[in-house]
C-alpha positions in Angstrom: -72.9 73.8 15.0 -72.0 77.3 13.5 -73.6 76.3 10.0 -76.7 75.1 12.0 -76.9 78.3 14.0 -76.6 80.5 10.9 -79.4 78.7 8.9 -81.7 78.6 11.6 -81.2 82.4 12.3 -81.4 83.3 8.9 -83.9 81.2 7.3 -85.5 79.6 10.0 -85.3 75.7 11.4 -87.7 74.5 9.0 -85.1 75.1 6.2 -82.6 73.4 8.4 -84.5 70.6 8.6 -84.8 70.4 4.7 -80.9 70.8 4.2 -80.2 67.9 6.6 -82.9 65.6 4.8 -81.6 66.7 1.4 -77.9 66.3 2.2 -78.6 63.1 4.1 -76.6 64.1 7.0 -76.7 63.2 10.6 -79.4 64.4 13.0 -77.5 66.7 15.3 -74.0 68.3 15.7 -72.0 68.7 18.8 -70.1 71.9 19.5 -66.5 70.2 20.6 -66.6 67.5 17.9 -64.7 68.0 14.8 -66.7 66.6 11.8 -65.8 65.9 8.1 -65.9 68.9 5.6 -67.9 66.6 3.2 -70.5 67.3 5.5 -70.0 70.9 5.4 -69.7 70.9 1.6 -72.9 68.7 1.2 -75.0 71.3 3.6 -73.4 74.3 1.6 -74.3 72.6 -1.7 -78.0 72.0 -0.9 -78.4 75.3 0.5 -77.4 76.9 -2.7 -80.0 74.7 -4.4 -82.9 75.3 -1.8 -82.0 79.1 -1.6 -80.7 79.9 -5.3 -77.7 81.6 -3.8 -74.3 81.2 -5.3 -71.7 78.7 -3.4 -69.3 81.9 -2.9 -72.2 83.9 -1.3 -73.3 81.3 1.1 -69.7 80.7 2.4 -69.1 84.3 2.6 -72.0 85.0 4.7 -70.9 81.9 6.8 -67.5 83.7 7.4 -69.3 86.9 8.7 -71.7 84.9 11.1 -68.6 82.3 12.1 -67.0 85.7 13.8 -70.6 86.6 15.4 -70.5 83.0 16.7 -66.9 82.9 18.1 -67.7 86.2 19.8 -71.0 85.1 21.2 -69.1 81.3 22.2 -66.9 83.8 24.5 -64.1 84.3 22.2 -64.8 88.0 22.1 -62.0 89.3 24.3 -59.4 86.8 23.1 -59.9 87.9 19.3 -59.7 91.7 20.0 -56.4 91.2 21.8 -54.6 89.3 18.9 -53.4 93.0 17.3 -53.8 96.4 17.4 -54.4 96.6 13.9 -55.8 94.3 10.9 -52.3 93.2 9.9 -51.3 92.2 13.0 -54.4 90.5 14.0 -54.0 88.2 10.7 -50.5 87.5 11.6 -51.4 86.1 15.1 -54.3 83.7 13.8 -51.9 81.0 13.3 -50.6 81.6 17.1 -54.5 81.4 18.0 -55.0 78.2 16.0 -52.0 76.8 17.7 -53.4 77.9 21.1 -57.0 76.3 20.3 -55.4 73.2 19.3 -54.4 72.5 22.8 -58.1 71.7 23.4 -59.3 70.8 20.0 -56.5 68.2 18.9 -58.3 67.1 16.0 -58.3 70.8 14.5 -57.1 71.3 11.0 -57.0 75.0 10.8 -55.4 76.8 7.7 -52.6 79.1 7.9 -52.0 82.9 7.1 -49.1 85.0 5.6 -49.3 88.7 5.1 -47.2 90.7 2.8 -47.4 94.5 3.5 -45.5 97.4 2.8 -45.1 101.0 4.4 -47.7 102.6 1.9 -50.3 100.2 3.6 -50.8 97.6 0.7 -51.5 94.2 2.0 -51.5 90.6 0.3 -53.1 87.9 2.4 -51.8 84.4 1.7 -54.2 81.8 2.7 -53.2 77.7 2.8 -55.4 75.0 3.5 -55.7 71.4 2.7 -59.3 71.6 3.0 -60.3 72.7 -0.5 -63.4 74.6 -1.5 -63.9 76.8 1.7 -61.5 79.6 0.7 -64.5 82.0 0.1 -65.0 81.9 3.9 -62.2 84.1 4.6 -63.5 87.6 3.1 -66.6 87.1 5.2 -64.3 86.7 8.6 -61.7 89.6 7.7 -64.4 92.1 6.5 -66.2 91.5 9.5 -63.2 91.6 11.8 -62.0 94.8 10.4 -65.6 96.4 10.6 -66.0 95.3 14.1 -62.8 95.6 15.7 -60.7 98.4 13.8 -63.7 100.7 12.3 -62.5 99.8 8.8 -64.3 99.2 5.9 -62.2 96.8 3.2 -63.1 94.4 0.4 -61.3 91.4 -0.5 -60.8 90.1 -3.8 -58.9 86.9 -4.9 -55.7 87.4 -6.8 -54.6 84.3 -7.5 -55.7 80.8 -6.6 -53.5 77.7 -7.5 -52.3 74.4 -6.4 -49.8 74.8 -3.4 -45.9 75.2 -4.8 -44.4 77.1 -1.7 -44.9 74.2 0.9 -45.7 70.8 1.0 -48.8 68.7 2.2 -51.4 71.5 1.5 -53.7 71.3 -1.4 -54.7 74.9 -1.8 -52.9 78.3 -2.0 -55.3 81.7 -2.4 -53.8 85.0 -2.6 -56.2 87.9 -1.5 -56.0 91.6 -2.1 -57.2 93.6 0.7 -58.4 96.9 -0.1 -59.5 99.6 2.4 -62.4 101.7 0.9 -62.4 105.6 0.6 -61.3 106.6 4.1 -63.8 107.7 6.0 -65.5 107.1 9.5 -67.9 103.9 9.5 -70.5 106.0 11.5 -70.9 109.0 9.3 -74.0 110.7 9.1 -76.3 109.5 6.2 -76.4 113.2 4.8 -72.6 113.2 4.6 -72.5 110.0 2.8 -74.9 111.2 0.3 -72.5 114.1 -0.7 -69.5 111.8 -1.0 -71.5 109.2 -3.0 -70.4 110.6 -6.4 -66.8 110.7 -5.1 -66.7 107.4 -3.6 -68.4 106.0 -6.9 -65.3 107.6 -8.8 -63.0 105.9 -6.6 -64.3 102.4 -6.6 -64.3 102.8 -10.3 -60.4 103.8 -10.5 -59.7 100.8 -7.8 -61.5 98.2 -9.7 -59.4 99.4 -13.0 -56.1 99.4 -10.8 -57.1 96.1 -9.4 -57.5 94.4 -13.1 -54.5 96.3 -14.3 -52.4 94.5 -11.1 -54.0 91.2 -11.6 -53.4 91.1 -15.5 -49.7 91.7 -14.8 -49.4 89.4 -12.3 -50.9 86.5 -14.2 -48.3 87.6 -16.9 -45.3 86.9 -14.6 -43.7 83.4 -14.9 -44.7 81.2 -12.3 -41.5 79.8 -11.4 -38.8 82.6 -11.7 -35.2 82.4 -11.0 -34.4 85.2 -9.2 -37.1 87.5 -9.0 -40.6 86.3 -7.9 -44.2 87.4 -9.6 -44.7 89.0 -6.3 -41.9 91.2 -6.5 -42.9 92.3 -10.0 -46.6 93.1 -8.3 -45.1 95.0 -5.5 -43.3 97.2 -7.5 -46.8 98.2 -9.4 -49.5 97.8 -6.9 -51.4 101.0 -6.4 -53.3 101.2 -2.8 -55.7 104.0 -3.3 -56.4 104.7 0.2 -53.2 104.0 2.4 -53.7 104.6 6.1 -54.9 102.4 9.1 -54.2 99.0 8.2 -50.5 99.3 9.9 -49.8 101.5 13.0 -46.4 103.2 13.0 -44.0 103.0 15.7 -40.2 103.4 16.1 -38.5 101.6 19.0 -35.1 102.4 20.2 -32.5 99.9 20.7 -29.1 99.8 22.9 -25.7 100.4 21.4 -24.5 96.9 22.7 -26.5 93.9 24.3 -26.1 93.8 28.1 -26.0 90.0 28.6 -23.5 87.2 28.5 -23.8 83.8 26.6 -24.3 81.5 29.5 -26.8 84.0 31.1 -28.8 83.8 27.8 -28.7 80.2 27.5 -30.1 79.8 30.9 -32.7 82.4 30.7 -33.9 80.9 27.5 -33.3 77.4 28.2 -35.4 76.3 24.9 -33.7 78.3 22.1 -31.7 77.5 19.0 -29.5 79.3 16.6 -28.7 78.0 13.2 -27.3 79.6 10.2 -28.1 79.8 6.6 -27.1 76.1 5.7 -29.2 74.8 9.0 -25.9 74.2 10.9 -26.6 74.8 14.8 -24.6 77.4 16.3 -25.9 77.6 19.8 -28.7 75.8 22.0 -30.6 76.6 25.5 -29.5 74.5 28.0 -32.6 72.4 29.0 -33.2 71.5 25.1 -29.6 69.9 25.4 -31.0 67.9 28.3 -34.0 66.6 26.1 -32.2 66.4 22.8 -28.3 65.4 23.8 -27.5 65.5 20.0 -27.4 69.0 20.3 -24.2 69.0 22.3 -22.5 67.6 19.1 -20.3 70.0 16.9 -21.3 70.8 13.2 -24.5 69.3 13.5 -27.6 70.3 11.1 -31.1 71.2 12.6 -32.9 69.0 9.9 -30.8 66.1 11.3 -32.6 66.1 14.6 -35.7 67.8 13.9 -38.8 67.9 11.2 -41.0 70.8 10.8 -44.8 70.1 11.5 -46.3 73.5 11.3 -46.3 75.3 8.9 -45.7 72.3 6.3 -42.8 73.8 4.4 -39.4 72.4 2.9 -36.9 72.4 5.6 -34.5 75.1 4.2 -33.7 79.0 5.1 -35.7 80.5 2.3 -39.0 78.7 3.0 -38.5 79.5 6.9 -38.1 83.3 5.9 -41.4 83.4 3.8 -43.3 82.2 6.9 -41.3 84.0 9.4 -44.5 85.6 10.9 -45.9 82.2 11.5 -45.6 80.1 14.5 -43.2 77.2 14.1 -43.8 73.6 15.5 -40.7 71.3 15.5 -40.6 67.7 16.5 -37.8 65.4 17.4 -36.6 62.7 14.9 -37.2 59.2 17.1 -34.3 57.6 15.4 -31.6 60.2 16.5 -32.9 60.0 20.3 -31.1 57.6 22.7 -32.1 54.0 22.4 -33.8 54.2 26.1 -36.0 57.1 25.2 -37.5 55.7 21.6 -40.5 54.3 23.5 -41.6 57.6 25.0 -43.4 60.1 22.9 -41.3 62.5 20.8 -40.8 66.1 22.0 -42.4 68.9 20.2 -41.5 72.4 20.3 -43.4 75.5 19.6 -42.0 79.0 19.0 -41.2 82.0 16.4 -38.2 82.2 14.2 -36.3 85.3 14.1 -34.0 86.4 11.7 -30.5 88.1 12.8 -29.0 90.1 9.5 -25.8 90.9 11.2 -24.8 87.5 12.0 -26.9 85.8 8.9 -28.4 83.5 11.5 -31.8 82.4 12.5 -32.7 81.9 16.0 -35.6 79.7 16.8 -37.1 80.9 20.5 -39.4 78.2 21.4 -41.0 76.1 24.2 -42.0 72.5 24.7 -45.8 71.8 23.3 -47.6 70.3 25.9 -51.3 70.1 26.5 -51.7 68.6 29.9 -49.5 67.3 33.0 -50.1 64.0 31.5 -47.9 64.7 28.6 -45.4 66.3 30.8 -45.0 63.1 32.5 -44.6 60.8 29.4 -41.9 62.8 28.4 -40.3 62.5 31.9 -40.2 66.4 32.3 -41.1 68.6 35.1 -42.4 72.3 35.0 -38.8 73.1 36.7 -37.6 72.6 33.0 -39.4 75.6 32.0 -38.4 78.8 32.6 -40.4 80.9 35.4 -41.1 83.8 32.7 -42.3 81.2 30.2 -46.1 81.2 30.0 -46.1 77.5 29.0 -46.0 76.5 32.8 -49.3 78.3 33.3 -50.7 77.3 29.9 -50.3 73.4 30.9 -52.0 73.9 34.4 -54.8 76.1 33.0 -55.4 73.6 29.8 -55.5 70.6 32.1 -58.8 72.5 33.6 -59.7 73.6 30.3 -59.8 69.9 29.2 -61.7 68.7 32.0 -64.3 71.7 31.4 -64.5 70.5 27.7 -65.2 66.9 28.6 -67.9 68.0 31.1 -69.3 70.4 28.4 -69.3 67.3 25.9 -71.1 65.4 28.5 -73.7 68.1 29.2 -74.0 68.5 25.5 -74.8 64.7 24.9 -77.3 64.7 27.7 -78.8 67.7 26.2 -79.3 66.2 22.9 -80.3 63.0 24.4 -82.9 64.8 26.2 -83.9 66.8 23.2 -84.6 63.1 21.3 -86.4 61.8 24.3 -88.5 65.0 24.1 -89.2 64.5 20.5 -90.5 60.8 21.3 -92.4 62.0 24.5 -94.3 64.7 22.0 -95.1 61.7 19.4 -96.2 59.4 22.5 -98.3 62.4 24.0 -100.0 62.7 20.8 -100.9 59.0 20.6 -102.1 59.1 24.2 -104.3 62.4 23.5 -105.7 60.4 20.1 -106.6 57.4 22.3 -108.2 59.5 25.4 -110.1 61.7 22.9 -111.9 58.5 21.5 -112.7 57.6 25.2 -113.6 60.8 26.6 -115.1 64.1 25.3 -112.1 66.5 24.6 -113.0 69.0 26.9 -113.6 66.5 29.6 -110.1 64.8 28.4 -108.5 67.9 28.7 -109.5 69.1 32.3 -108.4 65.3 33.4 -105.4 65.6 31.2 -103.5 68.6 32.9 -104.5 69.6 36.4 -102.9 71.2 39.4 -104.6 71.0 42.6 -103.7 73.5 45.3 -104.8 71.1 48.0 -106.0 67.6 48.1 -105.7 64.6 50.8 -104.2 61.4 49.6 -104.7 58.1 51.7 -102.0 55.0 51.3 -103.0 51.8 53.0 -101.2 48.3 52.8 -101.5 44.8 54.7 -99.7 44.1 57.5 -97.1 41.3 57.3 -98.4 40.8 53.5 -94.9 39.2 52.6 -95.3 36.6 55.3 -98.9 35.8 54.0 -98.1 35.5 50.6 -95.0 32.8 51.2 -97.3 30.6 53.8 -100.5 30.7 50.9 -101.5 29.6 47.8 -101.7 32.3 45.2 -105.6 31.5 44.9 -105.9 32.5 48.6 -104.1 35.8 48.2 -106.1 36.8 45.2 -109.5 35.6 47.1 -108.2 37.5 50.4 -107.5 40.8 48.1 -110.6 40.5 45.9 -112.6 40.7 49.2 -110.7 43.4 50.9 -110.6 45.6 47.7 -114.4 45.2 47.1 -115.3 46.5 50.4 -112.6 49.4 50.0 -114.2 50.0 46.4 -117.9 50.2 48.1 -116.6 52.6 50.6 -115.0 54.8 47.9 -118.7 55.5 46.3 -119.9 56.0 50.1 -117.5 58.7 50.8 -117.3 60.0 47.4 -113.2 59.6 47.1 -111.1 58.8 44.2 -109.7 55.6 43.9 -106.1 56.1 42.2 -104.8 52.6 42.0 -103.8 49.2 43.8 -100.6 47.9 43.6 -100.0 44.4 45.4 -101.7 45.1 48.7 -101.3 48.8 48.7 -104.7 50.8 48.2 -104.2 54.4 47.3 -107.4 56.9 47.1 -107.5 60.9 47.0 -110.0 63.4 48.0 -110.4 66.7 46.1 -109.3 65.4 42.8 -110.4 65.4 40.1 -113.3 67.2 41.4 -112.0 69.9 44.0 -114.0 70.0 47.1 -113.3 71.9 50.3 -114.8 68.8 52.6 -111.6 66.4 51.1 -109.7 65.7 54.2 -113.1 65.0 56.4 -113.9 62.4 53.4 -110.8 60.8 53.3 -110.8 60.5 57.1 -114.4 58.7 57.4 -112.9 56.5 54.3 -110.0 55.5 56.4 -112.2 54.7 59.3 -114.4 52.8 57.1 -111.4 50.8 55.7 -110.3 49.7 59.3 -113.9 48.2 60.0 -114.1 46.7 56.9 -110.5 45.0 57.3 -112.0 43.0 60.2 -114.5 41.5 58.2 -111.3 39.9 55.9 -109.6 36.8 57.1 -106.0 36.0 57.2 -105.7 32.8 55.4 -103.0 31.9 57.6 -103.9 32.5 60.9 -108.0 32.5 60.1 -107.7 35.8 62.0 -109.1 39.3 60.8 -106.1 41.1 58.8 -104.7 44.2 60.0 -103.8 47.3 57.7 -101.6 50.2 58.0 -103.3 53.7 56.8 -101.4 56.9 56.2 -102.9 60.3 55.3 -101.2 63.3 54.1 -102.8 66.9 52.5 -101.0 69.1 50.0 -100.6 70.0 46.4 -100.5 67.4 43.6 -100.1 67.7 39.6 -102.4 65.2 38.0 -102.4 63.9 34.4 -103.4 60.9 32.3 -99.9 59.1 31.6 -99.4 56.1 29.3 -100.1 54.8 25.8 -101.5 51.5 26.4 -103.9 51.2 29.2 -103.6 54.9 30.1 -103.9 56.0 33.7 -104.7 59.2 35.6 -101.8 59.6 37.9 -101.0 62.0 40.6 -97.4 63.7 40.8 -95.5 65.7 43.6 -94.2 65.6 47.2 -97.5 65.2 48.7 -97.9 61.7 47.1 -94.0 60.7 48.7 -95.3 62.1 52.1 -98.5 60.2 52.0 -96.7 57.1 51.5 -94.1 58.0 54.1 -97.1 58.1 56.7 -98.1 54.7 55.6 -94.8 53.0 55.8 -94.1 54.5 59.3 -97.5 53.8 60.6 -98.8 51.1 63.2 -100.9 48.2 62.7 -104.8 48.9 62.6 -103.8 52.8 63.1 -104.6 55.9 60.7 -101.5 57.8 60.7 -102.0 61.5 60.2 -99.1 63.9 58.7 -99.0 67.6 60.4 -101.2 69.2 57.3 -103.7 66.2 57.4 -104.0 66.9 61.2 -104.5 70.6 60.6 -107.2 69.9 58.0 -109.1 67.5 60.5 -108.7 69.6 63.5 -111.9 70.9 65.2 -113.9 68.9 62.5 -115.4 66.6 65.0 -112.7 63.6 65.1 -110.8 62.3 67.9 -107.2 62.4 67.0 -104.2 61.9 69.5 -100.6 63.0 69.1 -98.0 60.2 68.2 -95.1 62.5 69.0 -92.3 63.3 66.9 -90.6 60.6 64.4 -87.7 60.4 62.2 -89.3 60.0 58.8 -87.3 59.0 55.7 -86.4 61.6 53.4 -88.3 64.1 55.7 -86.5 64.3 58.6 -88.2 64.9 62.2 -92.1 65.3 62.0 -94.6 65.4 64.7 -97.5 63.1 63.6 -100.9 62.2 64.7 -103.2 59.1 64.8 -106.8 59.0 64.1 -109.2 57.4 66.8 -113.0 57.9 65.6 -115.5 60.5 63.9 -117.3 61.8 67.4 -120.3 62.6 65.0 -121.2 59.7 62.8 -121.8 55.7 63.9 -120.5 52.9 62.4 -123.3 52.3 60.1 -122.8 55.9 58.7 -119.2 55.4 58.4 -120.0 52.2 56.6 -123.0 53.9 54.4 -125.6 51.7 56.2 -129.0 53.1 56.6 -130.3 53.7 60.0 -132.9 51.3 60.9 -136.0 52.8 62.9 -136.4 51.5 66.4 -139.6 50.3 67.9 -141.2 51.2 71.1 -138.8 49.1 73.0 -135.7 50.6 71.5 -135.2 47.6 69.1 -135.0 47.7 65.7 -138.0 47.0 63.8 -138.4 43.9 61.6 -139.4 44.8 58.1 -141.4 42.2 55.9 -141.1 41.5 52.5 -144.0 39.6 51.1 -143.3 36.9 48.4 -145.5 35.1 46.4 -144.7 31.6 45.4 -146.0 28.0 45.0 -142.9 26.4 47.1 -139.8 27.5 48.8 -136.4 26.3 48.6 -134.5 26.0 51.8 -130.7 25.9 49.9 -129.3 29.0 50.5 -129.6 32.5 50.8 -128.1 35.2 48.4 -126.0 38.2 50.1 -127.3 41.6 49.4 -126.1 44.4 52.0 -128.9 45.9 54.3 -130.8 45.7 57.6 -132.5 42.6 58.8 -135.9 41.4 57.0 -138.2 38.9 57.7 -139.1 36.5 54.6 -142.9 35.2 54.5 -144.1 33.1 51.9 -147.5 33.5 50.4 -149.2 31.0 48.1 -150.6 31.9 44.9 -150.2 30.7 41.1 -149.3 33.8 39.4 -146.0 35.3 39.4 -145.3 37.6 42.2 -146.5 41.0 42.3 -145.8 42.0 45.9 -143.2 44.9 46.4 -141.0 45.6 49.0 -142.8 46.9 52.2 -140.3 49.7 53.3 -137.7 52.0 51.8 -134.7 50.7 53.6 -131.3 49.6 51.6 -131.7 45.9 50.6 -129.5 43.5 52.4 -130.6 39.9 52.0 -127.7 38.5 53.7 -128.9 39.6 57.0 -132.7 38.4 56.0 -134.5 36.2 58.4 -136.4 33.7 57.1 -139.8 32.3 58.0 -140.9 28.4 57.2 -142.8 28.3 54.0 -146.7 27.9 53.0 -149.2 26.6 55.4 -149.3 23.3 53.7 -145.6 22.7 55.0 -144.5 21.6 51.8 -141.6 22.6 49.8 -139.6 21.3 46.9 -135.8 21.6 46.5 -134.9 23.8 43.4 -138.0 25.7 43.2 -137.4 29.4 43.5 -139.4 32.6 44.2 -139.4 35.9 42.7 -139.0 39.5 44.4 -139.5 42.8 42.8 -137.8 45.2 45.3 -137.7 49.2 45.6 -134.0 50.1 46.1 -132.5 52.8 48.6 -132.9 56.4 47.9 -130.3 56.3 45.1 -133.6 54.6 43.1 -131.6 51.2 42.6 -133.7 48.5 41.3 -133.5 44.8 41.7 -135.1 43.0 38.6 -137.1 39.7 38.6 -134.8 37.0 39.6 -135.1 33.6 41.4 -133.9 33.9 45.1 -133.1 30.8 46.8 -133.6 30.9 50.8 -132.7 28.9 53.6 
């Protein structure tokens, strides 16, 4: 994750995608997951090829950024408290890694050992079984020195070889840490220019000294008998600018130790004292309880324990070399009582303290436990740990930390899933847009595709007892019933200029004010609802033979509209307004138009008769005061249904319009259905195709036509037809020439 952030920040996301593709590594990396180093090496090698930068430079840059990444990840305060100077900071890195291993159990951290002297010189030993990554260390240490301690240091590799001092590790690198010319990091630019010549000469002298020391170091025997090559180098090493790598402090010690043996062993229940031959001299009371063999006289430490960290040979000289490291010891299973051999082995973590006066080593330690579960598995209790030992708090805190890490892992996995889904969504959206632009002009499609409407009115309807009807009828009967009902509803959408959104089963959904905004959206939907109620009475229930009943629900509010889907894309509405409108329908009553409070306010004082239903419990909404729409006081049924008003004669009756037809014969078989006012059909004889037009300008509805007997001769032949050319209504619709069978 850190490498990914580095490449994206320094070189851009496109470069990172190229590196991943070239290295053929996985698409994503999780923060709390440990990955194989081969992936890191692959990415770094591809970065070297792509950017034309040496691997050492890339790794050093990664080290600098890794320090920055750790600070950004919340470890800033923890890192600052590791030590008061650079030497103490490095010496405590192993302890930090040991603590982090409690949370990151699979972490394979390197180990560090510092050699220092009173004159300020420093040699850093780096041990790792992860070969090829040592160049990260200078980037990290130099960044830490500059940020935390206001020091400008450089690091050079003095030696790099196979591990000879400890077992199990593959790489041992020795770094020479040199503090640059002693000066404040934030000196003014002018002062730095004045000192530039002196600094240059200092650097030249430093480089010459470094080359002399390296030459002498390499000339020393690799396996000295008594005096190691480090002892030789120490005598000749020059540090041009001693000073602030180590702080000086002189403690005061008492003349005698004011504590008795029993008190000490109880106060420090986990400690072991052993001599140069590893023979145990004393042990804390609790460690004796869990390693009973320690109560035996004249036993050796390596008989009951093995060293896990650092990975060194178990002898006093190796331990002394890593005296500043944190030591982890594990009990040998074969030395434990038979009844304990099936439970996890006990691990101890602590420090080695050399006591020169007694020529003995004291191992001051605590049990290494990550959680309460591990405590129980070893049949231990918090009371076994000394009250002053922070291990008690660490176990409890780490229990919570492990839970937080697991939660963070889950969130990160979900985040990654959402990222992948977002990418797929973008691809599918592009396909949808391509398809949409193929059907509509782009500017029109964009208006339909994305639209937020501050106010509109939505209607839902369904058929009462539709489930029971389906159970008692043949499928074709249900199809015929729905087709008849939907055909009537669809015609009403054109009459009242509302938008039909969709039909699902017996549910019918329309909206007013979308996609074309209009201020009269509530009135249009209300009139449409009243028309639905009238039309439903013309559709018969195939079970009872009586008119069906519908429930209608209306709500007014804001929505988001857009075209969704790849196959058969649909213009859909989204938002709580849709949910509330659906709730109004589901909580409505048969043959009633149910209004929400906002729909009622939109229709109030608009010429509608509305009655209050009262306060009801609405699922997902709580209590709501709702209303029933009764009728439009200013419109007739014909106007609601979109039928033209037929003029009245002097007696108050509808005038009968006359349609003149020319035909040789009449057929009295049947009458085609076209909506409209009553008509009288009269036949005229003739031999040429009819040319007579409709007398009148009303909308044509042949279903309501009255018929007059045929020609004066009284003859008619079945199967013969007549032709009519009729003018349509005010919308200029024309009926083409066609045979019309009359009865």
